[in-house]
Each structure stands twice: as C-alpha cells, then as structure tokens.
C-alpha positions, 0 to 999 in steps of 0.5 A: 655681128663679126662672122668667124673666120673660115676654118684654115687648112689645119683646122679641116685637116684636124677635124678629120683626126681621131682626136686620141692624142696618141703621137703614133704620128710622130707628133705631139698630138693631132693638131700637130700632125694636122699642122705638119700635113698642112705644110707638106712635112707629113704624109697622111697615113701616119694616124693608125686611130684614123685607120684606111678611112681616116686616110681616105678622107684625108686624101679627099680633102687634099686631093692627093692619092690615098695611101697605105698605113705607114707601118713605122706608125703601127696597123690601123686600128679596127677594134678600139681598146680601152686601157684597164688597170689591175686594182689589185696591183696598182700602187697610186703612184698617179703617173698614168693620171698625169699621161692621159691626154683626156682624163680618162683615168680617176684616182688619187696618190697612193689610192687605186686608180680606175679608167673610165672606159667610156672616156678612154681612147686607147691611145695607150700613153698610160702604159710605159709610165706605169712602174709596176705594169698593171695597165692593159688594153681591152676591147672597147665596150663601145665599138663605134669608131674612133673618128666617129667619137673625134669631137667628144675626145677633142672637148675633153682634151681641150678641157684637161688642157685648161685645167692644167693651165689653170692650176699652173696659173693658181699655183703661180699666184700662190707662191707669189703671194707667199713672197715677201715685199720687195725683191731680194736686193730691197731685203738685203738693204733692210737688213743691211740698214738694221744692222747699221742701226744696231752698231750705231746703237752700240757706239752711242752706249759706249760713248755715254759711258 
C-alpha cells in the first residue's frame, strides 16, 4: 500500500490557521496565506482570528520569534462573534449567501435569510455586500476559540467549493446539451445549402414553363 505523502510546510502552517477564510490577512483565504508564509512572502502576525496563540504556534513551527499582531490586519479576536441578520429588514437578495465561505447562511431569493450561528466563523464577508445593512455581529453562542474549530470550518469550506464546482459543471453540461449539432460554421453551411436548393428548384420550375 502506498504511504500518503508527508505534509508540506504550507500544509503544516495551514493546519495552525483558524480556517475562517476572512481574508483579513490580505490573502484570499487561509491556504493562500499559509503558502505566502511558507515562501517568506508574508509574516506570521496577520491573522486576527488566530489571535496571539496562533502567532505563537506559527513561530514555534517555523523556529522564529513571536510577533505582535499587525494592526493593519485588525485586533486579535478574543471573543468569537457570529453574523446576525435582521430578518425584518432582509430583502432576500442572496448576496450574503454568495459571500459566505462556509455556507452558514440559508435562504432563497426574495425570501428572508438567516445565519446558522453554530457554523458561522464571524468572517464578516457577508456584511459589505448587503444592500440594506441588515447584518451585524454578535457574540457567538459557542465560546470555543476559533482555532479549536478549524477542522470543522475547513470541512465546510471545502464542501462549499465542491458544491460550487459541481454546479458549474452541471450548468456547462446543460448549456452544451442545448446547443444544436455542429458548430456555427456548419450551421451556416447548412442554411446556405438549403437556400441554394430552393433557388435551384425555382429555376427548374421556371425552365419548365
């Protein structure tokens, strides 16, 4: 039996991140940030959800000195928060659903949405797209540090990406099934041939008179 490949340095760094996918670090998710740290492109102090403990863990892994949180990224998260939607104001635009990286918001177009608090990472990505400012942050009912729930958040993030990819493929397959046989040039040739046959038929009819 083949043995699994040992975890790479980006893998080991990513394992220490909270998997909120909040982008506060300046990268498009936890994995890109982990890869940037591994290559020396980014410092270890750019993850507010990971807090000071996260910085210490990264420093220990890399054998470097710990650092203070980069203030440009925000303050260390001490109390987990979750998004809350004022359902009396929500217009059902679905923009928050599209923005949520872990599918923690449920609802349908033109119907009110709600947040599954136990699944929310508090990433805040749902707030900017909301056109009616009906989303706020509240203390999470689960005080467990975000880093201790990282594997759960990671699984939901990957499940969401897999769902989106599956839907993309289904849409492409549906579009392909609706296309007429042959490409555009073939269709043009068929039309031209039909027109020429009609003209020839009219010519024959004229000659027979």
